[in-house]
Gaussian input, Z-matrix of N, CA and C with variables (Angstrom, degrees):
# hf/3-21g

backbone

0 1
 N
 C     1     B1
 C     2     B2     1     A1
 N     3     B3     2     A2     1     D1
 C     4     B4     3     A3     2     D2
 C     5     B5     4     A4     3     D3
 N     6     B6     5     A5     4     D4
 C     7     B7     6     A6     5     D5
 C     8     B8     7     A7     6     D6
 N     9     B9     8     A8     7     D7
 C    10    B10     9     A9     8     D8
 C    11    B11    10    A10     9     D9
 N    12    B12    11    A11    10    D10
 C    13    B13    12    A12    11    D11
 C    14    B14    13    A13    12    D12
 N    15    B15    14    A14    13    D13
 C    16    B16    15    A15    14    D14
 C    17    B17    16    A16    15    D15
 N    18    B18    17    A17    16    D16
 C    19    B19    18    A18    17    D17
 C    20    B20    19    A19    18    D18
 N    21    B21    20    A20    19    D19
 C    22    B22    21    A21    20    D20
 C    23    B23    22    A22    21    D21
 N    24    B24    23    A23    22    D22
 C    25    B25    24    A24    23    D23
 C    26    B26    25    A25    24    D24
 N    27    B27    26    A26    25    D25
 C    28    B28    27    A27    26    D26
 C    29    B29    28    A28    27    D27
 N    30    B30    29    A29    28    D28
 C    31    B31    30    A30    29    D29
 C    32    B32    31    A31    30    D30
 N    33    B33    32    A32    31    D31
 C    34    B34    33    A33    32    D32
 C    35    B35    34    A34    33    D33
 N    36    B36    35    A35    34    D34
 C    37    B37    36    A36    35    D35
 C    38    B38    37    A37    36    D36
 N    39    B39    38    A38    37    D37
 C    40    B40    39    A39    38    D38
 C    41    B41    40    A40    39    D39
 N    42    B42    41    A41    40    D40
 C    43    B43    42    A42    41    D41
 C    44    B44    43    A43    42    D42
 N    45    B45    44    A44    43    D43
 C    46    B46    45    A45    44    D44
 C    47    B47    46    A46    45    D45
 N    48    B48    47    A47    46    D46
 C    49    B49    48    A48    47    D47
 C    50    B50    49    A49    48    D48
 N    51    B51    50    A50    49    D49
 C    52    B52    51    A51    50    D50
 C    53    B53    52    A52    51    D51
 N    54    B54    53    A53    52    D52
 C    55    B55    54    A54    53    D53
 C    56    B56    55    A55    54    D54
 N    57    B57    56    A56    55    D55
 C    58    B58    57    A57    56    D56
 C    59    B59    58    A58    57    D57
 N    60    B60    59    A59    58    D58
 C    61    B61    60    A60    59    D59
 C    62    B62    61    A61    60    D60
 N    63    B63    62    A62    61    D61
 C    64    B64    63    A63    62    D62
 C    65    B65    64    A64    63    D63
 N    66    B66    65    A65    64    D64
 C    67    B67    66    A66    65    D65
 C    68    B68    67    A67    66    D66
 N    69    B69    68    A68    67    D67
 C    70    B70    69    A69    68    D68
 C    71    B71    70    A70    69    D69
 N    72    B72    71    A71    70    D70
 C    73    B73    72    A72    71    D71
 C    74    B74    73    A73    72    D72
 N    75    B75    74    A74    73    D73
 C    76    B76    75    A75    74    D74
 C    77    B77    76    A76    75    D75
 N    78    B78    77    A77    76    D76
 C    79    B79    78    A78    77    D77
 C    80    B80    79    A79    78    D78
 N    81    B81    80    A80    79    D79
 C    82    B82    81    A81    80    D80
 C    83    B83    82    A82    81    D81
 N    84    B84    83    A83    82    D82
 C    85    B85    84    A84    83    D83
 C    86    B86    85    A85    84    D84
 N    87    B87    86    A86    85    D85
 C    88    B88    87    A87    86    D86
 C    89    B89    88    A88    87    D87
 N    90    B90    89    A89    88    D88
 C    91    B91    90    A90    89    D89
 C    92    B92    91    A91    90    D90
 N    93    B93    92    A92    91    D91
 C    94    B94    93    A93    92    D92
 C    95    B95    94    A94    93    D93
 N    96    B96    95    A95    94    D94
 C    97    B97    96    A96    95    D95
 C    98    B98    97    A97    96    D96
 N    99    B99    98    A98    97    D97
 C   100   B100    99    A99    98    D98
 C   101   B101   100   A100    99    D99
 N   102   B102   101   A101   100   D100
 C   103   B103   102   A102   101   D101
 C   104   B104   103   A103   102   D102
 N   105   B105   104   A104   103   D103
 C   106   B106   105   A105   104   D104
 C   107   B107   106   A106   105   D105
 N   108   B108   107   A107   106   D106
 C   109   B109   108   A108   107   D107
 C   110   B110   109   A109   108   D108
 N   111   B111   110   A110   109   D109
 C   112   B112   111   A111   110   D110
 C   113   B113   112   A112   111   D111
 N   114   B114   113   A113   112   D112
 C   115   B115   114   A114   113   D113
 C   116   B116   115   A115   114   D114
 N   117   B117   116   A116   115   D115
 C   118   B118   117   A117   116   D116
 C   119   B119   118   A118   117   D117
 N   120   B120   119   A119   118   D118
 C   121   B121   120   A120   119   D119
 C   122   B122   121   A121   120   D120
 N   123   B123   122   A122   121   D121
 C   124   B124   123   A123   122   D122
 C   125   B125   124   A124   123   D123
 N   126   B126   125   A125   124   D124
 C   127   B127   126   A126   125   D125
 C   128   B128   127   A127   126   D126
 N   129   B129   128   A128   127   D127
 C   130   B130   129   A129   128   D128
 C   131   B131   130   A130   129   D129
 N   132   B132   131   A131   130   D130
 C   133   B133   132   A132   131   D131
 C   134   B134   133   A133   132   D132
 N   135   B135   134   A134   133   D133
 C   136   B136   135   A135   134   D134
 C   137   B137   136   A136   135   D135
 N   138   B138   137   A137   136   D136
 C   139   B139   138   A138   137   D137
 C   140   B140   139   A139   138   D138
 N   141   B141   140   A140   139   D139
 C   142   B142   141   A141   140   D140
 C   143   B143   142   A142   141   D141
 N   144   B144   143   A143   142   D142
 C   145   B145   144   A144   143   D143
 C   146   B146   145   A145   144   D144
 N   147   B147   146   A146   145   D145
 C   148   B148   147   A147   146   D146
 C   149   B149   148   A148   147   D147
 N   150   B150   149   A149   148   D148
 C   151   B151   150   A150   149   D149
 C   152   B152   151   A151   150   D150
 N   153   B153   152   A152   151   D151
 C   154   B154   153   A153   152   D152
 C   155   B155   154   A154   153   D153
 N   156   B156   155   A155   154   D154
 C   157   B157   156   A156   155   D155
 C   158   B158   157   A157   156   D156
 N   159   B159   158   A158   157   D157
 C   160   B160   159   A159   158   D158
 C   161   B161   160   A160   159   D159
 N   162   B162   161   A161   160   D160
 C   163   B163   162   A162   161   D161
 C   164   B164   163   A163   162   D162
 N   165   B165   164   A164   163   D163
 C   166   B166   165   A165   164   D164
 C   167   B167   166   A166   165   D165
 N   168   B168   167   A167   166   D166
 C   169   B169   168   A168   167   D167
 C   170   B170   169   A169   168   D168
 N   171   B171   170   A170   169   D169
 C   172   B172   171   A171   170   D170
 C   173   B173   172   A172   171   D171
 N   174   B174   173   A173   172   D172
 C   175   B175   174   A174   173   D173
 C   176   B176   175   A175   174   D174
 N   177   B177   176   A176   175   D175
 C   178   B178   177   A177   176   D176
 C   179   B179   178   A178   177   D177
 N   180   B180   179   A179   178   D178
 C   181   B181   180   A180   179   D179
 C   182   B182   181   A181   180   D180
 N   183   B183   182   A182   181   D181
 C   184   B184   183   A183   182   D182
 C   185   B185   184   A184   183   D183
 N   186   B186   185   A185   184   D184
 C   187   B187   186   A186   185   D185
 C   188   B188   187   A187   186   D186
 N   189   B189   188   A188   187   D187
 C   190   B190   189   A189   188   D188
 C   191   B191   190   A190   189   D189
 N   192   B192   191   A191   190   D190
 C   193   B193   192   A192   191   D191
 C   194   B194   193   A193   192   D192
 N   195   B195   194   A194   193   D193
 C   196   B196   195   A195   194   D194
 C   197   B197   196   A196   195   D195
 N   198   B198   197   A197   196   D196
 C   199   B199   198   A198   197   D197
 C   200   B200   199   A199   198   D198
 N   201   B201   200   A200   199   D199
 C   202   B202   201   A201   200   D200
 C   203   B203   202   A202   201   D201
 N   204   B204   203   A203   202   D202
 C   205   B205   204   A204   203   D203
 C   206   B206   205   A205   204   D204
 N   207   B207   206   A206   205   D205
 C   208   B208   207   A207   206   D206
 C   209   B209   208   A208   207   D207
 N   210   B210   209   A209   208   D208
 C   211   B211   210   A210   209   D209
 C   212   B212   211   A211   210   D210
 N   213   B213   212   A212   211   D211
 C   214   B214   213   A213   212   D212
 C   215   B215   214   A214   213   D213
 N   216   B216   215   A215   214   D214
 C   217   B217   216   A216   215   D215
 C   218   B218   217   A217   216   D216
 N   219   B219   218   A218   217   D217
 C   220   B220   219   A219   218   D218
 C   221   B221   220   A220   219   D219
 N   222   B222   221   A221   220   D220
 C   223   B223   222   A222   221   D221
 C   224   B224   223   A223   222   D222
 N   225   B225   224   A224   223   D223
 C   226   B226   225   A225   224   D224
 C   227   B227   226   A226   225   D225
 N   228   B228   227   A227   226   D226
 C   229   B229   228   A228   227   D227
 C   230   B230   229   A229   228   D228
 N   231   B231   230   A230   229   D229
 C   232   B232   231   A231   230   D230
 C   233   B233   232   A232   231   D231
 N   234   B234   233   A233   232   D232
 C   235   B235   234   A234   233   D233
 C   236   B236   235   A235   234   D234
 N   237   B237   236   A236   235   D235
 C   238   B238   237   A237   236   D236
 C   239   B239   238   A238   237   D237
 N   240   B240   239   A239   238   D238
 C   241   B241   240   A240   239   D239
 C   242   B242   241   A241   240   D240
 N   243   B243   242   A242   241   D241
 C   244   B244   243   A243   242   D242
 C   245   B245   244   A244   243   D243
 N   246   B246   245   A245   244   D244
 C   247   B247   246   A246   245   D245
 C   248   B248   247   A247   246   D246
 N   249   B249   248   A248   247   D247
 C   250   B250   249   A249   248   D248
 C   251   B251   250   A250   249   D249
 N   252   B252   251   A251   250   D250
 C   253   B253   252   A252   251   D251
 C   254   B254   253   A253   252   D252
 N   255   B255   254   A254   253   D253
 C   256   B256   255   A255   254   D254
 C   257   B257   256   A256   255   D255
 N   258   B258   257   A257   256   D256
 C   259   B259   258   A258   257   D257
 C   260   B260   259   A259   258   D258
 N   261   B261   260   A260   259   D259
 C   262   B262   261   A261   260   D260
 C   263   B263   262   A262   261   D261
 N   264   B264   263   A263   262   D262
 C   265   B265   264   A264   263   D263
 C   266   B266   265   A265   264   D264
 N   267   B267   266   A266   265   D265
 C   268   B268   267   A267   266   D266
 C   269   B269   268   A268   267   D267
 N   270   B270   269   A269   268   D268
 C   271   B271   270   A270   269   D269
 C   272   B272   271   A271   270   D270
 N   273   B273   272   A272   271   D271
 C   274   B274   273   A273   272   D272
 C   275   B275   274   A274   273   D273
 N   276   B276   275   A275   274   D274
 C   277   B277   276   A276   275   D275
 C   278   B278   277   A277   276   D276
 N   279   B279   278   A278   277   D277
 C   280   B280   279   A279   278   D278
 C   281   B281   280   A280   279   D279
 N   282   B282   281   A281   280   D280
 C   283   B283   282   A282   281   D281
 C   284   B284   283   A283   282   D282
 N   285   B285   284   A284   283   D283
 C   286   B286   285   A285   284   D284
 C   287   B287   286   A286   285   D285
 N   288   B288   287   A287   286   D286
 C   289   B289   288   A288   287   D287
 C   290   B290   289   A289   288   D288
 N   291   B291   290   A290   289   D289
 C   292   B292   291   A291   290   D290
 C   293   B293   292   A292   291   D291
 N   294   B294   293   A293   292   D292
 C   295   B295   294   A294   293   D293
 C   296   B296   295   A295   294   D294
 N   297   B297   296   A296   295   D295
 C   298   B298   297   A297   296   D296
 C   299   B299   298   A298   297   D297
 N   300   B300   299   A299   298   D298
 C   301   B301   300   A300   299   D299
 C   302   B302   301   A301   300   D300
 N   303   B303   302   A302   301   D301
 C   304   B304   303   A303   302   D302
 C   305   B305   304   A304   303   D303
 N   306   B306   305   A305   304   D304
 C   307   B307   306   A306   305   D305
 C   308   B308   307   A307   306   D306
 N   309   B309   308   A308   307   D307
 C   310   B310   309   A309   308   D308
 C   311   B311   310   A310   309   D309
 N   312   B312   311   A311   310   D310
 C   313   B313   312   A312   311   D311
 C   314   B314   313   A313   312   D312
 N   315   B315   314   A314   313   D313
 C   316   B316   315   A315   314   D314
 C   317   B317   316   A316   315   D315
 N   318   B318   317   A317   316   D316
 C   319   B319   318   A318   317   D317
 C   320   B320   319   A319   318   D318
 N   321   B321   320   A320   319   D319
 C   322   B322   321   A321   320   D320
 C   323   B323   322   A322   321   D321
 N   324   B324   323   A323   322   D322
 C   325   B325   324   A324   323   D323
 C   326   B326   325   A325   324   D324

   B1=1.4636
   B2=1.4970
   B3=1.3385
   B4=1.4432
   B5=1.4897
   B6=1.3443
   B7=1.4045
   B8=1.5285
   B9=1.3239
   B10=1.4957
   B11=1.4429
   B12=1.3464
   B13=1.4653
   B14=1.5150
   B15=1.3072
   B16=1.4275
   B17=1.5306
   B18=1.3596
   B19=1.5037
   B20=1.5059
   B21=1.2792
   B22=1.4797
   B23=1.5162
   B24=1.2852
   B25=1.4534
   B26=1.4995
   B27=1.3284
   B28=1.4367
   B29=1.4800
   B30=1.3647
   B31=1.4151
   B32=1.5502
   B33=1.3487
   B34=1.4523
   B35=1.4764
   B36=1.3690
   B37=1.5099
   B38=1.5112
   B39=1.3073
   B40=1.4945
   B41=1.5520
   B42=1.3211
   B43=1.4307
   B44=1.5428
   B45=1.3535
   B46=1.4592
   B47=1.5762
   B48=1.3178
   B49=1.4580
   B50=1.4989
   B51=1.3732
   B52=1.4697
   B53=1.5338
   B54=1.3153
   B55=1.4630
   B56=1.5293
   B57=1.3314
   B58=1.4649
   B59=1.5248
   B60=1.3444
   B61=1.4344
   B62=1.5330
   B63=1.3096
   B64=1.4765
   B65=1.5063
   B66=1.3145
   B67=1.5413
   B68=1.4722
   B69=1.4106
   B70=1.4800
   B71=1.5119
   B72=1.3444
   B73=1.4274
   B74=1.5028
   B75=1.2442
   B76=1.5069
   B77=1.5108
   B78=1.3280
   B79=1.4739
   B80=1.6352
   B81=1.3133
   B82=1.4233
   B83=1.6060
   B84=1.2939
   B85=1.4346
   B86=1.5486
   B87=1.3421
   B88=1.4677
   B89=1.5444
   B90=1.2508
   B91=1.4364
   B92=1.5991
   B93=1.2530
   B94=1.4872
   B95=1.4936
   B96=1.2909
   B97=1.4705
   B98=1.5301
   B99=1.3376
   B100=1.4148
   B101=1.5158
   B102=1.3376
   B103=1.4187
   B104=1.5126
   B105=1.3789
   B106=1.4204
   B107=1.5311
   B108=1.3408
   B109=1.4684
   B110=1.5190
   B111=1.3228
   B112=1.4581
   B113=1.5325
   B114=1.2629
   B115=1.5521
   B116=1.5173
   B117=1.2868
   B118=1.4656
   B119=1.5217
   B120=1.3172
   B121=1.4344
   B122=1.5497
   B123=1.2764
   B124=1.5257
   B125=1.5010
   B126=1.3320
   B127=1.5115
   B128=1.5395
   B129=1.3303
   B130=1.4203
   B131=1.5123
   B132=1.3566
   B133=1.4963
   B134=1.5138
   B135=1.3361
   B136=1.5015
   B137=1.5104
   B138=1.3554
   B139=1.5180
   B140=1.4698
   B141=1.4003
   B142=1.4326
   B143=1.5351
   B144=1.3227
   B145=1.3833
   B146=1.5532
   B147=1.3699
   B148=1.4658
   B149=1.5318
   B150=1.3259
   B151=1.4977
   B152=1.5178
   B153=1.3302
   B154=1.4514
   B155=1.5578
   B156=1.3032
   B157=1.4604
   B158=1.5084
   B159=1.3716
   B160=1.4190
   B161=1.4913
   B162=1.3682
   B163=1.4605
   B164=1.5367
   B165=1.3389
   B166=1.4237
   B167=1.5654
   B168=1.3378
   B169=1.4595
   B170=1.5377
   B171=1.3616
   B172=1.4347
   B173=1.5534
   B174=1.3697
   B175=1.4411
   B176=1.5693
   B177=1.3022
   B178=1.5077
   B179=1.5412
   B180=1.3729
   B181=1.4497
   B182=1.4827
   B183=1.3734
   B184=1.4485
   B185=1.5382
   B186=1.3332
   B187=1.4263
   B188=1.5116
   B189=1.3077
   B190=1.4896
   B191=1.5372
   B192=1.3064
   B193=1.3987
   B194=1.4956
   B195=1.3615
   B196=1.4517
   B197=1.5002
   B198=1.3515
   B199=1.4999
   B200=1.5594
   B201=1.2715
   B202=1.4256
   B203=1.5503
   B204=1.3604
   B205=1.4616
   B206=1.4820
   B207=1.3407
   B208=1.4566
   B209=1.5371
   B210=1.3042
   B211=1.4978
   B212=1.4915
   B213=1.3337
   B214=1.4996
   B215=1.4901
   B216=1.3284
   B217=1.4327
   B218=1.4876
   B219=1.3880
   B220=1.4540
   B221=1.5479
   B222=1.2829
   B223=1.5501
   B224=1.5356
   B225=1.3465
   B226=1.4881
   B227=1.4514
   B228=1.3490
   B229=1.4832
   B230=1.4843
   B231=1.3702
   B232=1.4744
   B233=1.5572
   B234=1.3675
   B235=1.4503
   B236=1.5334
   B237=1.3338
   B238=1.4937
   B239=1.4675
   B240=1.3357
   B241=1.4441
   B242=1.5297
   B243=1.3153
   B244=1.4361
   B245=1.5977
   B246=1.2760
   B247=1.4648
   B248=1.5631
   B249=1.3395
   B250=1.4646
   B251=1.5927
   B252=1.3019
   B253=1.4650
   B254=1.5024
   B255=1.2655
   B256=1.4556
   B257=1.5467
   B258=1.3887
   B259=1.4192
   B260=1.5038
   B261=1.3673
   B262=1.4748
   B263=1.5014
   B264=1.3709
   B265=1.4624
   B266=1.5453
   B267=1.3275
   B268=1.4845
   B269=1.5290
   B270=1.3632
   B271=1.4455
   B272=1.5293
   B273=1.3259
   B274=1.4860
   B275=1.5317
   B276=1.3097
   B277=1.4384
   B278=1.5354
   B279=1.2799
   B280=1.4339
   B281=1.5668
   B282=1.3299
   B283=1.4550
   B284=1.4931
   B285=1.3400
   B286=1.5151
   B287=1.4994
   B288=1.3027
   B289=1.5049
   B290=1.4930
   B291=1.3395
   B292=1.4924
   B293=1.4879
   B294=1.3527
   B295=1.4638
   B296=1.5038
   B297=1.3552
   B298=1.4742
   B299=1.5341
   B300=1.3417
   B301=1.4785
   B302=1.5485
   B303=1.3126
   B304=1.4960
   B305=1.4857
   B306=1.2756
   B307=1.4971
   B308=1.5298
   B309=1.2667
   B310=1.4612
   B311=1.5352
   B312=1.3416
   B313=1.5193
   B314=1.5026
   B315=1.3262
   B316=1.5091
   B317=1.4810
   B318=1.3165
   B319=1.5107
   B320=1.5138
   B321=1.3226
   B322=1.4591
   B323=1.5458
   B324=1.3157
   B325=1.5352
   B326=1.4854
   A1=115.85
   A2=115.72
   A3=120.28
   A4=108.08
   A5=115.16
   A6=117.50
   A7=113.72
   A8=119.90
   A9=121.29
   A10=109.55
   A11=113.89
   A12=119.75
   A13=110.30
   A14=115.93
   A15=120.51
   A16=107.05
   A17=113.77
   A18=117.90
   A19=114.41
   A20=116.26
   A21=119.06
   A22=112.42
   A23=119.92
   A24=122.52
   A25=112.57
   A26=115.84
   A27=119.04
   A28=114.25
   A29=114.29
   A30=118.30
   A31=113.07
   A32=113.51
   A33=119.28
   A34=113.85
   A35=113.60
   A36=117.33
   A37=110.21
   A38=117.53
   A39=120.65
   A40=108.61
   A41=117.46
   A42=121.58
   A43=111.94
   A44=114.24
   A45=118.98
   A46=110.74
   A47=117.31
   A48=122.13
   A49=110.52
   A50=114.64
   A51=118.29
   A52=114.59
   A53=115.26
   A54=119.58
   A55=110.22
   A56=115.14
   A57=119.86
   A58=111.24
   A59=115.58
   A60=121.24
   A61=109.94
   A62=117.07
   A63=122.61
   A64=109.52
   A65=115.54
   A66=117.71
   A67=113.79
   A68=115.07
   A69=117.64
   A70=112.20
   A71=117.02
   A72=122.68
   A73=111.88
   A74=116.93
   A75=123.00
   A76=109.25
   A77=116.80
   A78=122.35
   A79=106.65
   A80=116.74
   A81=121.26
   A82=110.58
   A83=113.60
   A84=116.34
   A85=111.89
   A86=119.59
   A87=119.96
   A88=113.22
   A89=118.71
   A90=121.38
   A91=110.68
   A92=118.61
   A93=118.00
   A94=114.29
   A95=118.18
   A96=123.30
   A97=108.22
   A98=117.08
   A99=122.23
   A100=110.77
   A101=118.02
   A102=124.61
   A103=113.44
   A104=115.41
   A105=119.20
   A106=109.24
   A107=118.75
   A108=124.07
   A109=111.93
   A110=117.76
   A111=120.58
   A112=112.56
   A113=115.81
   A114=119.65
   A115=111.56
   A116=114.15
   A117=116.48
   A118=111.51
   A119=115.81
   A120=125.29
   A121=112.54
   A122=117.53
   A123=118.72
   A124=109.57
   A125=116.22
   A126=116.60
   A127=113.14
   A128=119.54
   A129=125.88
   A130=109.31
   A131=118.21
   A132=120.92
   A133=111.18
   A134=113.22
   A135=117.46
   A136=110.22
   A137=113.02
   A138=118.88
   A139=111.77
   A140=116.80
   A141=119.72
   A142=109.33
   A143=118.71
   A144=122.31
   A145=112.98
   A146=113.73
   A147=117.13
   A148=113.82
   A149=114.62
   A150=119.93
   A151=110.54
   A152=116.16
   A153=125.35
   A154=109.18
   A155=118.64
   A156=123.14
   A157=111.26
   A158=116.96
   A159=122.58
   A160=113.70
   A161=115.28
   A162=119.93
   A163=112.14
   A164=118.54
   A165=125.60
   A166=109.45
   A167=113.71
   A168=118.93
   A169=112.58
   A170=115.37
   A171=118.28
   A172=111.07
   A173=114.98
   A174=120.66
   A175=111.98
   A176=115.40
   A177=121.75
   A178=113.17
   A179=116.06
   A180=119.81
   A181=117.33
   A182=112.77
   A183=119.57
   A184=112.99
   A185=117.15
   A186=121.72
   A187=111.55
   A188=117.20
   A189=121.90
   A190=111.52
   A191=116.04
   A192=120.63
   A193=110.46
   A194=118.41
   A195=123.61
   A196=111.94
   A197=112.75
   A198=119.91
   A199=108.63
   A200=114.89
   A201=119.71
   A202=113.11
   A203=115.08
   A204=117.22
   A205=108.12
   A206=122.90
   A207=123.01
   A208=110.87
   A209=115.90
   A210=117.49
   A211=110.74
   A212=118.72
   A213=117.42
   A214=112.80
   A215=120.29
   A216=125.45
   A217=111.82
   A218=114.93
   A219=119.65
   A220=110.80
   A221=116.02
   A222=116.77
   A223=111.04
   A224=115.40
   A225=115.43
   A226=111.65
   A227=118.30
   A228=124.19
   A229=113.95
   A230=116.50
   A231=123.78
   A232=112.65
   A233=116.93
   A234=120.91
   A235=112.22
   A236=115.30
   A237=121.86
   A238=110.94
   A239=119.31
   A240=122.66
   A241=111.15
   A242=117.75
   A243=123.65
   A244=112.26
   A245=116.29
   A246=119.59
   A247=111.86
   A248=114.40
   A249=119.31
   A250=111.23
   A251=112.89
   A252=117.58
   A253=109.89
   A254=120.35
   A255=124.46
   A256=112.60
   A257=113.20
   A258=118.83
   A259=113.40
   A260=115.44
   A261=123.35
   A262=111.61
   A263=114.79
   A264=117.16
   A265=115.52
   A266=114.14
   A267=118.56
   A268=108.10
   A269=119.08
   A270=122.62
   A271=110.43
   A272=119.22
   A273=121.78
   A274=108.05
   A275=117.84
   A276=119.59
   A277=111.93
   A278=118.75
   A279=123.74
   A280=111.06
   A281=116.84
   A282=119.60
   A283=109.68
   A284=118.98
   A285=122.26
   A286=110.73
   A287=115.55
   A288=117.74
   A289=110.61
   A290=117.37
   A291=118.88
   A292=111.53
   A293=117.63
   A294=120.62
   A295=110.98
   A296=116.73
   A297=123.17
   A298=111.28
   A299=114.10
   A300=115.10
   A301=113.78
   A302=115.64
   A303=121.44
   A304=107.08
   A305=119.59
   A306=123.13
   A307=107.85
   A308=118.16
   A309=123.26
   A310=111.60
   A311=113.19
   A312=119.45
   A313=109.31
   A314=118.21
   A315=120.64
   A316=109.66
   A317=117.86
   A318=119.24
   A319=109.97
   A320=119.46
   A321=123.19
   A322=113.96
   A323=113.54
   A324=118.93
   A325=109.56
   D1=24.86
   D2=-175.34
   D3=-73.73
   D4=136.17
   D5=173.15
   D6=-75.10
   D7=152.53
   D8=-178.69
   D9=-127.44
   D10=149.68
   D11=170.03
   D12=-120.52
   D13=23.49
   D14=-179.41
   D15=-52.50
   D16=135.94
   D17=-179.23
   D18=86.40
   D19=-4.36
   D20=177.01
   D21=-101.91
   D22=19.31
   D23=179.01
   D24=94.97
   D25=-171.33
   D26=-177.90
   D27=-115.67
   D28=40.96
   D29=-175.67
   D30=-67.17
   D31=122.32
   D32=172.60
   D33=-52.27
   D34=-43.83
   D35=-177.79
   D36=-62.93
   D37=-36.60
   D38=-176.88
   D39=-67.66
   D40=-43.47
   D41=178.17
   D42=-62.44
   D43=-47.49
   D44=-179.02
   D45=-64.33
   D46=-33.65
   D47=174.72
   D48=-59.54
   D49=-46.82
   D50=176.02
   D51=-62.30
   D52=-38.93
   D53=177.67
   D54=-61.75
   D55=-45.18
   D56=179.29
   D57=-60.46
   D58=-42.16
   D59=-179.20
   D60=-63.28
   D61=-42.76
   D62=179.23
   D63=-61.96
   D64=-43.62
   D65=176.81
   D66=-59.51
   D67=-39.23
   D68=174.96
   D69=-61.88
   D70=-42.55
   D71=178.23
   D72=-62.39
   D73=-39.30
   D74=175.91
   D75=-59.75
   D76=-51.27
   D77=-172.93
   D78=-67.74
   D79=-37.24
   D80=177.06
   D81=-62.50
   D82=-41.92
   D83=-176.73
   D84=-77.33
   D85=-45.70
   D86=-173.26
   D87=-116.35
   D88=-0.54
   D89=-179.46
   D90=71.36
   D91=-176.97
   D92=175.48
   D93=-57.54
   D94=135.00
   D95=-178.24
   D96=-107.90
   D97=129.77
   D98=-179.99
   D99=-132.91
   D100=65.94
   D101=176.30
   D102=-88.73
   D103=153.30
   D104=174.50
   D105=-59.82
   D106=153.53
   D107=179.00
   D108=-62.24
   D109=-46.99
   D110=-176.86
   D111=72.17
   D112=21.21
   D113=-178.25
   D114=-113.11
   D115=164.42
   D116=175.44
   D117=158.57
   D118=-177.78
   D119=-174.64
   D120=-56.63
   D121=-25.98
   D122=-177.36
   D123=-69.04
   D124=-10.00
   D125=174.06
   D126=-97.87
   D127=9.36
   D128=-173.85
   D129=-62.21
   D130=-38.03
   D131=179.68
   D132=-62.96
   D133=-39.87
   D134=-179.17
   D135=-64.35
   D136=-40.78
   D137=178.47
   D138=-62.59
   D139=-40.93
   D140=-178.04
   D141=-67.36
   D142=-40.49
   D143=179.83
   D144=-65.44
   D145=-41.86
   D146=175.27
   D147=-62.72
   D148=-37.29
   D149=179.36
   D150=-66.61
   D151=-43.65
   D152=178.12
   D153=-60.54
   D154=-48.66
   D155=179.72
   D156=-60.48
   D157=-40.56
   D158=177.09
   D159=-64.80
   D160=-45.37
   D161=177.19
   D162=-62.42
   D163=-41.52
   D164=-178.80
   D165=-63.30
   D166=-45.18
   D167=178.74
   D168=-62.36
   D169=-39.95
   D170=177.14
   D171=-64.36
   D172=-46.17
   D173=178.89
   D174=-57.90
   D175=-37.32
   D176=-178.03
   D177=-84.98
   D178=-3.77
   D179=-175.01
   D180=71.94
   D181=24.44
   D182=-178.79
   D183=-117.87
   D184=20.68
   D185=-175.97
   D186=-66.42
   D187=128.96
   D188=-178.39
   D189=-125.95
   D190=165.98
   D191=178.84
   D192=-59.77
   D193=-33.54
   D194=177.39
   D195=-56.92
   D196=-47.46
   D197=-179.95
   D198=-56.81
   D199=-50.79
   D200=-173.15
   D201=-66.24
   D202=-43.14
   D203=-178.56
   D204=-69.82
   D205=-40.65
   D206=-178.88
   D207=-64.94
   D208=-36.23
   D209=175.61
   D210=-64.70
   D211=-44.72
   D212=176.86
   D213=-62.02
   D214=-42.21
   D215=177.62
   D216=-57.16
   D217=-48.30
   D218=179.90
   D219=-64.28
   D220=-38.51
   D221=177.67
   D222=-65.13
   D223=-35.59
   D224=176.87
   D225=-68.50
   D226=-40.69
   D227=177.22
   D228=-55.91
   D229=-29.60
   D230=-175.33
   D231=-86.08
   D232=-8.68
   D233=-179.06
   D234=-87.37
   D235=138.16
   D236=178.11
   D237=-108.81
   D238=-35.04
   D239=-179.02
   D240=-73.77
   D241=127.53
   D242=-176.41
   D243=-51.62
   D244=-44.69
   D245=-177.86
   D246=-64.77
   D247=-44.30
   D248=178.74
   D249=-68.39
   D250=-38.63
   D251=177.82
   D252=-64.21
   D253=-43.71
   D254=177.66
   D255=-57.55
   D256=-44.28
   D257=178.12
   D258=-61.09
   D259=-41.58
   D260=176.98
   D261=-63.28
   D262=-42.62
   D263=177.84
   D264=-65.13
   D265=-31.53
   D266=175.89
   D267=-67.02
   D268=-37.41
   D269=175.76
   D270=-65.69
   D271=-39.29
   D272=176.43
   D273=-61.45
   D274=-47.62
   D275=-178.46
   D276=-64.36
   D277=-40.18
   D278=177.33
   D279=-60.63
   D280=-45.00
   D281=-179.96
   D282=-66.76
   D283=-40.52
   D284=175.76
   D285=-59.06
   D286=-43.13
   D287=179.62
   D288=-67.14
   D289=-42.88
   D290=178.42
   D291=-60.06
   D292=-39.05
   D293=-179.55
   D294=-64.39
   D295=-44.16
   D296=175.25
   D297=-58.44
   D298=-41.60
   D299=176.10
   D300=-64.13
   D301=-36.53
   D302=178.88
   D303=-64.40
   D304=-43.35
   D305=178.26
   D306=-58.52
   D307=-45.58
   D308=-178.64
   D309=-61.68
   D310=-43.09
   D311=178.53
   D312=-62.10
   D313=-46.88
   D314=179.47
   D315=-59.86
   D316=-43.46
   D317=-176.33
   D318=-69.10
   D319=-28.55
   D320=-178.95
   D321=-72.42
   D322=-18.42
   D323=-177.58
   D324=-70.17

């Protein structure tokens, strides 16, 4: 039931408005969520693999948004320190927003 602005350009503000609306829907449906992070050094190998796949795709001219986002998610999963984890999660969110903007730009052509 996600709202879409495909075809309305690549406005950062439009995408962030949709993200905020989705967060409100999540809170309305489930209330505040307070789960454990489930992250830490035991995911470091996954992060290294995702980083390697991303680098190889870039070298081969096959880099995709999927590669970039999965690398950021894997890096976040490998963080144990709350400050570092938060920073990685902001990067995950930024890449997801950039990907949505890219979809909007393609649709606007």
